[in-house]
matplotlib code that plots the C-alpha trace (Angstrom):
import matplotlib.pyplot as plt

x = [1.1, 2.5, 1.5, -0.7, -0.1, -0.2, 2.7, 2.6, 5.5, 5.9, 6.0, 8.4, 10.8, 10.2, 10.5, 7.8, 5.6, 2.7, 1.4, 0.4, -2.4, -3.4, -3.0, -4.7, -3.5, -0.5, 0.7, 2.8, 4.0, 3.5, 7.4, 7.4, 3.9, 6.0, 8.6, 6.7, 4.4, 7.2, 10.1, 10.8, 11.5, 15.1, 16.1, 18.1, 15.4, 12.6, 13.0, 13.1, 9.6, 8.2, 9.0, 7.8, 4.1, 4.2, 4.4, 1.1, -0.5, 0.8, 0.3, -3.7, -3.8, -3.1, -5.4, -8.2, -6.9, -8.9, -12.0, -14.2, -13.5]
y = [18.2, 17.4, 15.5, 16.8, 13.6, 14.5, 13.5, 12.2, 11.2, 8.0, 7.2, 4.7, 5.4, 9.1, 9.7, 11.4, 9.0, 9.3, 5.6, 3.9, 3.7, 5.3, 3.4, 4.6, 7.7, 7.6, 7.1, 3.7, 3.9, 0.6, 0.1, -0.2, -2.1, -4.8, -5.2, -5.6, -7.8, -10.2, -9.6, -12.4, -12.0, -13.1, -10.2, -8.0, -4.7, -6.7, -4.6, -1.4, -2.1, -3.8, -0.8, 1.8, 0.0, -0.2, 3.8, 3.7, 2.2, 4.3, 7.7, 6.0, 5.4, 9.0, 10.8, 8.9, 8.5, 11.6, 11.2, 10.1, 12.6]
z = [-32.8, -29.2, -27.2, -23.9, -21.6, -18.0, -16.1, -12.1, -10.3, -8.9, -5.4, -6.2, -8.2, -7.9, -11.9, -13.6, -15.7, -18.0, -17.1, -14.1, -11.1, -8.2, -4.9, -2.2, -3.0, -4.4, -8.1, -9.0, -12.6, -15.0, -14.4, -10.7, -10.7, -12.9, -10.7, -7.8, -9.0, -10.1, -7.7, -5.3, -1.6, -2.3, -4.3, -3.1, -3.9, -2.1, 1.2, -0.3, -2.4, 0.4, 2.9, -0.2, -0.1, 3.4, 3.5, 1.3, 3.5, 6.5, 4.9, 3.7, 7.2, 8.2, 6.8, 8.1, 11.4, 13.4, 11.1, 13.6, 16.2]

ax = plt.figure().add_subplot(projection="3d")
ax.plot(x, y, z, "-o")
ax.set_aspect("equal")
plt.show()
């Protein structure tokens, strides 16, 4: 029988994955979670991951900007 696992697009790497978590409404795959948890600020890719996490926060915050009106 064929597996019917639902895939989601990772906000960080843009790959379709089945395993991961939702963070403030955005999906992060397990691979990206591991990278984020262990990346050093000296790593060349650090700034990319940092900016993507800021984007997640901004997207979340934007959804609630006008809620008090």
